[in-house]
C-alpha positions as CSV (number, residue, x, y, z in Angstrom):
1,M,36.6,-30.6,45.9
2,H,40.2,-30.6,44.2
3,L,41.2,-27.9,42.1
4,F,41.0,-30.3,38.8
5,D,37.7,-31.5,39.7
6,T,37.0,-27.4,40.1
7,G,38.7,-26.3,37.1
8,R,36.8,-29.2,35.1
9,R,33.5,-28.4,36.1
10,L,33.8,-24.4,35.0
11,I,35.5,-25.5,31.4
12,L,32.1,-27.7,31.4
13,V,29.8,-24.7,32.2
14,I,31.7,-22.5,29.7
15,T,31.0,-25.0,26.8
16,L,27.4,-25.8,27.8
17,I,27.2,-21.6,27.6
18,I,28.6,-21.4,24.3
19,S,26.7,-24.3,22.9
20,S,23.5,-22.8,24.1
21,L,24.6,-19.1,22.0
22,N,25.2,-21.0,19.5
23,N,22.0,-22.7,19.4
24,Y,20.2,-19.8,19.7
25,C,21.9,-18.1,17.5
26,N,21.3,-20.6,14.6
27,A,17.8,-20.8,15.7
28,Q,17.3,-17.4,15.1
29,T,19.2,-17.4,11.8
30,K,16.9,-20.5,10.7
31,S,13.6,-19.7,12.2
32,S,13.2,-15.4,12.1
33,E,12.3,-14.5,8.6
34,K,10.3,-11.0,7.4
35,L,8.9,-9.7,4.6
36,T,9.0,-5.9,4.1
37,L,4.7,-4.7,2.6
38,L,4.1,-1.5,1.3
39,F,1.0,0.4,1.0
40,I,0.2,2.7,-1.7
41,G,-2.5,5.0,-2.0
42,D,-4.6,6.2,-4.6
43,I,-3.3,6.3,-8.3
44,M,-5.5,8.6,-10.2
45,G,-5.6,9.4,-14.3
46,H,-7.3,13.0,-14.6
47,E,-6.8,14.4,-18.2
48,Q,-3.2,16.3,-17.6
49,Q,-1.7,13.0,-16.6
50,I,-3.0,11.1,-19.7
51,W,-2.2,13.9,-22.4
52,S,1.3,14.1,-20.2
53,A,1.9,10.8,-20.8
54,E,1.2,10.7,-25.0
55,D,3.5,10.8,-27.6
56,R,1.8,12.8,-30.1
57,I,3.3,11.7,-33.3
58,S,3.1,7.7,-32.5
59,R,-0.1,8.1,-30.4
60,T,1.2,5.7,-27.7
61,Y,1.6,6.3,-23.6
62,N,4.4,6.2,-21.4
63,Y,4.4,7.0,-17.7
64,D,7.2,5.7,-16.6
65,S,9.0,8.8,-16.1
66,V,6.3,9.2,-13.3
67,F,7.8,6.8,-11.3
68,T,11.2,7.8,-11.3
69,Y,12.5,9.6,-8.5
70,I,10.1,7.3,-6.0
71,K,10.8,3.8,-7.8
72,P,13.7,2.9,-5.6
73,A,11.7,3.4,-2.5
74,I,9.1,1.5,-3.8
75,S,12.1,-1.4,-5.3
76,E,12.7,-1.9,-1.4
77,A,9.5,-3.5,-0.1
78,D,9.3,-7.2,-0.9
79,I,5.8,-6.4,-2.0
80,A,4.4,-3.3,-2.9
81,I,0.3,-3.1,-3.2
82,A,-1.5,0.1,-4.6
83,N,-4.9,1.7,-4.9
84,F,-5.7,1.6,-8.7
85,E,-8.3,4.5,-8.7
86,V,-9.1,4.0,-12.8
87,I,-10.1,1.6,-15.2
88,L,-8.7,0.4,-18.9
89,A,-11.4,0.1,-21.0
90,G,-9.5,1.2,-24.0
91,P,-9.7,4.3,-26.3
92,P,-11.2,6.3,-26.1
93,Y,-9.1,8.0,-22.6
94,S,-10.7,10.2,-20.3
95,G,-10.4,12.2,-16.5
96,Y,-12.7,12.7,-14.4
97,P,-15.6,11.9,-13.8
98,V,-15.3,8.9,-15.9
99,F,-12.3,8.0,-15.1
100,N,-9.9,6.0,-18.4
101,S,-6.3,5.2,-18.9
102,P,-4.3,3.7,-21.2
103,A,-2.8,0.7,-19.9
104,A,0.8,2.1,-20.2
105,L,-0.4,3.5,-16.6
106,A,-0.9,-0.3,-14.9
107,L,2.2,-1.2,-17.0
108,A,4.3,1.8,-15.2
109,C,3.1,0.5,-12.2
110,K,4.6,-2.7,-12.4
111,N,8.1,-1.4,-14.1
112,A,8.3,0.5,-10.9
113,G,7.5,-2.2,-8.3
114,I,4.7,-2.6,-7.9
115,D,3.5,-6.4,-7.5
116,C,-0.4,-5.6,-6.6
117,L,-3.4,-3.2,-7.5
118,V,-6.6,-3.5,-5.5
119,T,-9.8,-2.6,-8.0
120,A,-12.3,-2.3,-5.7
121,N,-13.4,1.2,-5.9
122,N,-16.2,4.2,-6.4
123,H,-14.1,4.5,-10.4
124,S,-14.4,0.3,-10.5
125,A,-17.8,0.8,-12.7
126,D,-16.8,3.8,-14.8
127,R,-17.8,2.5,-18.7
128,S,-20.0,0.2,-16.9
129,T,-19.3,-3.5,-17.8
130,K,-16.8,-2.9,-20.2
131,G,-14.7,-1.0,-17.8
132,I,-14.8,-3.8,-15.5
133,K,-13.3,-6.7,-18.2
134,G,-11.3,-4.4,-19.6
135,T,-9.3,-3.6,-16.6
136,I,-9.1,-7.2,-15.5
137,N,-8.2,-8.7,-18.9
138,R,-5.5,-6.1,-19.3
139,L,-3.9,-6.4,-16.0
140,D,-4.1,-10.4,-17.0
141,S,-2.3,-9.3,-20.4
142,L,0.5,-7.5,-18.1
143,R,1.0,-10.5,-15.9
144,I,-0.2,-8.0,-12.7
145,A,-1.5,-9.0,-9.6
146,H,-4.6,-7.6,-8.7
147,T,-8.1,-8.3,-6.8
148,G,-11.6,-6.6,-6.1
149,T,-13.0,-6.8,-9.1
150,F,-14.1,-10.1,-10.9
151,L,-15.6,-11.2,-14.5
152,S,-17.9,-14.1,-12.5
153,S,-18.7,-15.3,-9.5
154,G,-17.2,-18.7,-10.4
155,E,-13.7,-16.4,-10.7
156,R,-14.2,-15.0,-7.6
157,D,-14.4,-18.6,-5.8
158,S,-11.3,-19.8,-7.3
159,L,-9.1,-16.0,-7.0
160,Y,-10.2,-14.7,-3.7
161,P,-9.0,-14.1,-1.1
162,L,-5.6,-13.6,-3.1
163,I,-2.6,-15.5,-1.7
164,I,0.6,-13.9,-1.8
165,K,4.0,-16.0,-1.1
166,K,7.3,-14.2,-0.9
167,N,10.6,-15.0,0.7
168,G,8.9,-18.6,1.7
169,L,6.2,-16.2,3.7
170,S,2.4,-15.8,2.8
171,I,-0.4,-13.3,3.1
172,A,-4.1,-12.9,2.2
173,L,-5.3,-10.1,0.7
174,L,-9.1,-8.7,0.7
175,N,-10.7,-5.8,-1.1
176,Y,-14.1,-4.1,-1.1
177,T,-15.7,-0.4,-1.4
178,Y,-18.1,1.7,-0.4
179,G,-20.0,1.7,-3.4
180,T,-19.1,2.3,-7.5
181,N,-21.2,6.1,-7.8
182,G,-24.7,5.1,-8.3
183,V,-23.7,2.8,-11.1
184,E,-25.1,-0.5,-11.3
185,V,-22.4,-3.7,-11.5
186,K,-24.6,-6.2,-13.4
187,K,-24.0,-10.0,-13.7
188,P,-21.8,-11.5,-14.1
189,V,-18.9,-9.1,-13.3
190,I,-18.7,-8.3,-9.5
191,V,-17.1,-5.4,-8.0
192,N,-16.3,-6.5,-3.9
193,T,-19.0,-3.8,-1.8
194,I,-18.5,-3.6,2.1
195,D,-21.0,-6.2,3.4
196,K,-20.2,-7.1,6.9
197,E,-21.6,-10.5,6.5
198,I,-19.6,-11.2,2.9
199,I,-16.7,-9.6,4.5
200,A,-16.8,-12.1,7.8
201,E,-17.2,-15.0,5.0
202,D,-14.2,-13.7,3.2
203,I,-11.9,-13.6,6.3
204,A,-13.0,-17.4,7.2
205,K,-12.1,-18.2,4.0
206,A,-8.7,-16.8,4.1
207,R,-8.1,-18.1,7.5
208,S,-8.4,-21.6,6.1
209,K,-5.5,-21.2,4.1
210,N,-3.3,-20.6,6.7
211,P,-1.5,-17.0,5.7
212,G,0.5,-15.6,8.2
213,I,-1.4,-12.3,7.9
214,I,-4.7,-11.0,6.3
215,I,-4.9,-8.0,4.8
216,V,-8.4,-6.0,4.3
217,F,-7.7,-3.1,1.9
218,L,-10.8,-0.7,2.1
219,H,-12.2,2.0,0.1
220,W,-14.1,4.1,2.5
221,G,-14.6,7.2,4.5
222,K,-15.2,11.2,3.6
223,E,-13.7,12.9,0.7
224,Y,-11.3,15.7,1.9
225,S,-11.4,14.8,5.7
226,N,-8.6,14.3,7.8
227,T,-10.7,12.7,10.7
228,P,-11.9,9.3,10.0
229,M,-15.4,8.6,10.5
230,Q,-16.8,6.6,12.9
231,T,-18.2,4.0,10.8
232,Q,-14.2,3.4,10.1
233,Y,-13.9,2.8,13.4
234,D,-16.4,0.2,13.9
235,L,-15.7,-1.2,10.4
236,S,-11.7,-2.2,11.3
237,E,-13.1,-3.3,15.0
238,F,-15.0,-5.7,13.0
239,I,-12.5,-6.7,10.7
240,F,-10.0,-7.3,13.6
241,E,-12.6,-9.4,16.0
242,E,-12.9,-11.2,12.6
243,G,-9.1,-12.5,12.3
244,A,-7.8,-10.0,10.0
245,D,-4.0,-7.9,11.1
246,I,-4.0,-5.3,8.5
247,V,-6.2,-2.8,7.5
248,I,-5.4,-0.2,4.7
249,G,-7.9,2.5,3.7
250,S,-8.1,4.9,0.5
251,H,-10.6,6.9,-1.2
252,P,-10.8,10.7,1.2
253,H,-8.0,12.0,-1.2
254,V,-5.7,13.0,1.9
255,L,-3.8,11.5,4.8
256,Q,-5.8,10.3,8.0
257,K,-4.1,8.4,11.0
258,M,-2.1,5.3,11.4
259,V,-2.4,3.1,14.4
260,W,-0.1,0.0,15.0
261,I,-1.2,-1.9,18.3
262,K,2.0,-3.9,19.2
263,K,1.3,-7.8,20.2
264,N,0.0,-8.5,23.2
265,Q,-2.4,-11.0,24.9
266,E,-5.4,-9.8,23.0
267,A,-3.8,-9.5,19.2
268,A,-1.1,-12.0,19.1
269,K,0.4,-10.7,15.9
270,G,-0.5,-7.1,16.8
271,R,-2.9,-4.7,14.5
272,V,-2.6,-2.3,11.9
273,A,-5.2,0.6,10.9
274,V,-4.0,2.6,8.1
275,Y,-7.6,5.0,7.4
276,S,-6.2,7.1,4.7
277,L,-3.3,7.2,2.5
278,G,-4.0,10.0,0.2
279,N,-3.1,10.9,-3.2
280,F,-0.2,8.6,-5.0
281,V,-0.6,10.4,-8.2
282,S,-3.2,12.5,-9.4
283,D,-4.4,15.7,-10.4
284,Q,-6.0,16.9,-7.8
285,R,-5.2,20.7,-6.8
286,K,-7.5,20.9,-3.4
287,P,-5.7,21.1,-0.3
288,K,-3.8,18.6,1.1
289,T,-4.7,16.4,-1.9
290,G,-1.1,16.7,-3.5
291,G,0.6,14.1,-2.5
292,G,0.3,11.3,0.8
293,A,2.2,8.6,2.1
294,M,3.4,5.2,1.7
295,A,3.0,2.6,5.2
296,R,5.8,0.2,5.4
297,I,5.1,-2.5,7.5
298,E,6.8,-5.7,8.1
299,I,6.1,-9.0,8.9
300,T,8.3,-11.5,10.9
301,R,7.7,-14.9,11.3
302,E,9.9,-17.2,14.5
303,N,9.0,-20.5,13.6
304,E,5.5,-20.9,12.7
305,S,4.3,-17.7,14.1
306,Y,3.8,-14.5,12.4
307,Y,3.2,-10.8,13.9
308,I,3.7,-7.0,12.8
309,S,7.4,-6.3,13.6
310,D,7.9,-2.9,12.3
311,A,5.6,0.2,11.3
312,D,7.1,3.6,9.4
313,Y,5.7,5.1,6.2
314,Y,7.4,7.8,3.6
315,L,5.5,10.9,2.9
316,T,5.3,11.7,-0.6
317,W,4.2,14.6,-3.1
318,V,3.8,15.1,-6.7
319,Y,5.6,17.9,-8.8
320,S,4.3,19.2,-11.3
321,P,6.0,21.7,-13.5
322,R,5.7,22.4,-17.1
323,E,8.5,20.8,-19.5
324,K,8.1,22.0,-23.2
325,Y,4.6,23.3,-23.0
326,R,3.2,20.2,-21.1
327,K,2.3,19.7,-17.6
328,K,4.9,16.9,-16.1
329,F,3.9,14.5,-13.2
330,Y,6.5,13.1,-10.7
331,I,5.7,11.5,-7.3
332,L,9.0,12.4,-5.1
333,P,9.6,11.0,-1.8
334,C,9.5,14.1,0.6
335,S,12.2,14.0,2.8
336,E,14.8,13.4,-0.2
337,Y,13.9,16.6,-1.9
338,E,12.9,18.4,1.7
339,N,16.2,20.3,1.3
340,K,17.0,20.7,-2.5
341,P,15.5,23.9,-3.4
342,E,17.4,23.6,-6.3
343,F,16.3,20.9,-7.5
344,F,13.0,22.6,-8.3
345,S,12.4,24.7,-11.8
346,D,10.3,27.0,-9.7
347,Q,11.0,27.7,-5.9
348,G,6.9,28.2,-5.9
349,Y,6.9,24.5,-6.0
350,H,9.6,23.9,-3.4
351,L,7.5,25.5,-0.9
352,R,4.1,24.0,-2.0
353,M,5.9,20.9,-0.9
354,K,7.4,22.5,2.1
355,R,4.0,23.1,3.1
356,F,2.0,19.7,2.4
357,M,4.9,18.2,4.1
358,S,4.0,20.6,7.2
359,E,0.7,20.0,7.3
360,S,0.8,16.2,7.1
361,R,3.5,15.7,9.8
362,S,1.5,18.2,12.6
363,L,-1.7,15.8,12.0
364,L,0.3,12.5,11.6
365,Y,2.4,13.3,14.4
366,K,-0.2,13.9,16.7
367,Q,-2.9,11.2,15.8
368,N,-0.2,8.3,14.9
369,I,0.2,5.5,17.3
370,N,3.6,3.8,17.0
371,F,3.5,5.0,13.4
372,Y,6.6,7.1,12.2
373,E,8.0,8.8,9.2
374,L,11.1,7.6,7.4
375,I,13.6,10.8,7.0
376,Y,16.5,11.2,4.4
377,N,19.5,11.3,5.5
378,G,21.5,11.8,2.4
379,S,22.5,8.1,2.2
380,S,19.5,6.3,4.1
381,W,16.3,6.3,5.7
382,L,16.1,6.7,9.2
383,L,13.0,6.3,11.8
384,N,12.0,10.0,12.9
385,F,11.2,9.5,16.6
């Protein structure tokens, strides 16, 4: 073979390699898209929270300060979804056991970057039909996406499952509760309750709309227990078998395990089950109820295939000092303030947050599967393996 032919073949091979690399990179750039989902636990409205948000002179309410320190983490997500465990029935307002908060609480959620509220929980029917209708109408007036409760069967048929689109990707969101504290839900209003037959029908309807990922947000489990019940495991397995990809839990008011099964032959997209996110904001003071976690789940679409590509979480804690004779509420991203004792008005608060973090880490590090905490290094958030 002539030296000229050898050189020409070598140039041809190099050209083909470069072309293939360019095509691969271009394909990756064009076809690979990501969506970050953030799931948030129980947003509650105890009496002290209502009093804290009230302007005594104008008799108006503002909750924006509650989210001051957590807002940057929420805003980083493409879509943030939270459990809204209060009703908005208008004055008079009240805390436990019949929750009824000012609509300003929902507005503050929106201002903080929360995109969607799930409303099916055991307090959905507090104040009965008036509470259900008031919550739906006020969230609609504030233009806050929501699902789980409905004004009528016709509305449910047309609006459910909720389809959310962002960055050219779509998800379907479903929401159910184990019950409504014994309060009868009278027609025409609807509160979605856990019923396997109905859930299966709803997931089938969701699949017909061709979303990339199907999410089921459940209000379930035993209050104040860090251990999921067998019924939670059984229901989540049923939901996965029916075609959902992510199960998120609320109600226990404390943290429970988080599991990410990465994509494989049995689960082409992978699966995530977060059994309880704990409290996001409340005035509960029982052991381990002072905080919770925000679960961050990344969805990737390559060509037309979706899959779960990452899963991690932030620990959060409610800092509630007294300011000008009034109890205040601030949701803190724990890791960012873990080594800042000077931030707290009293070192007792810092010690309580550290205790919550220690107990939470001990639980989740032992029980989680492929779910790791995000740690703040002073300038950015990194995974703590």
